[in-house]
N, C-alpha and C positions, 0 to 999 in steps of 0.2 A: 805300386804302393810305396809311400814314403818310409824311410828308415827312422828308427827312434831318434837319431841325432837331428834329422830334418824336422821331425815333429817337435823336438825340444826347441829348435830354433824358431819355429812358427809360434809355439806357445809363448816364448819369451818376447817375440815381436808384437803379437796381437792380444795376449791375455794377461801376462804378468806385469801389471802396472803398480802393484803394491810391493812393500818390502816387509820381511819378518826377521826378527832376531829371536832365536830360540834359547831360552834359559832353562837350566836344570838344577834341581836341588841335589847336592852331592854331600857325601860324608866328609867331615873335616874334624880337626882337633883344635880346641881353643887354646888360649895362652897358658892355661893351667893344666893342660893335658887331658881334659875331658872330651868325650865324644860330642860332636856338634854337627850342625848342617850349615851349608852356605849355598847361595844361589850363584851359579856361574854361567856366563854366556858361552854357549856351545857353537852356534853359528850366528853370524852377524850379517844383516842386510841381504837376505836371500830374496830374489825376485819371486813374487807369489801373486795369487788372486784370492781375495776374500769374497765368498759367495753367500749372499743372503737369500735363502730359498723361499722366503715368504711364509715359512712355517710359523704358526702363532707362538708367541712366547708363553712361558709358564710363570704365574705369580704364586709365590709361596709365602704364606703368612707365618710369622713367628711372634713371640711376645713383644719384641722390641722394634721390629721393622717388617716391611714387605720386600721380599727378594724377588727380582725379576730375572728369570733365566732364559737365555736365548740360545738356540742351537744353530750353528753356522758351519760352513765347510771352508777349508783352506786348500787351495791347489798350489803345488810347488813341484820343482824337479825331483826325480826319484832318488837321486844319490844321497839325500840327507836322511838321517835317522831321527824321526820325531817319536818320542816315547809318551805313553800316557802320563798325565800330570805335568808335562813340560809347560813352562810359562812362555807364551808367545806374545811378543810386542810387535804389533803391526802398525806400519806407517802407511796411511792412505789419505791422499789429498790433504796434506798438512794436518791430518788428524791422527792421534795415537790411540790405539785400541789394545787393551790387555785381555788376553784369552787364555784358557786352559785347554791343552790337548786331551782328547778322549781316546781316539783310536786312529791309526794310520793304515790306509790301504794303498799298496804300491802297485803300479803298472809299469810297463816298459817305457812309456812316454812321460808319465807324471805320477804324482801321488795325491790322494785325497785324504785330508786330515779332518776328522770330525772334531769340532771345538765347541766349547761352551763359554758364554759370557754371563757373568753374574753381577748384577747391579742392585742397588737399593732404590726402591720407589721413592720419589721425592714429592 
């Protein structure tokens, strides 16, 4: 049976063809000393795999627009801590995709992160 490091090597070679930058909203103090929030890059260009399960999207009507919400999965190495509400910038085939993390499930060889993509119908 392969070791976790051997599995990570195989995953990197055959599966991780995308890259993700993980951003997180953190507490900050503005110029006047008031509490504020800022978005900070936590991890940059992590090899990953964005998986589209074929699950149907959800269309949600509001007074001003129609939101289209798609559930996806992101696979990446287990040593990174991805938290709920982290902003994930994924580079895939010269395309940039912006997602929000929902929940992370860690295994010895990899982790699966449930993510949501929210767009406006045009």
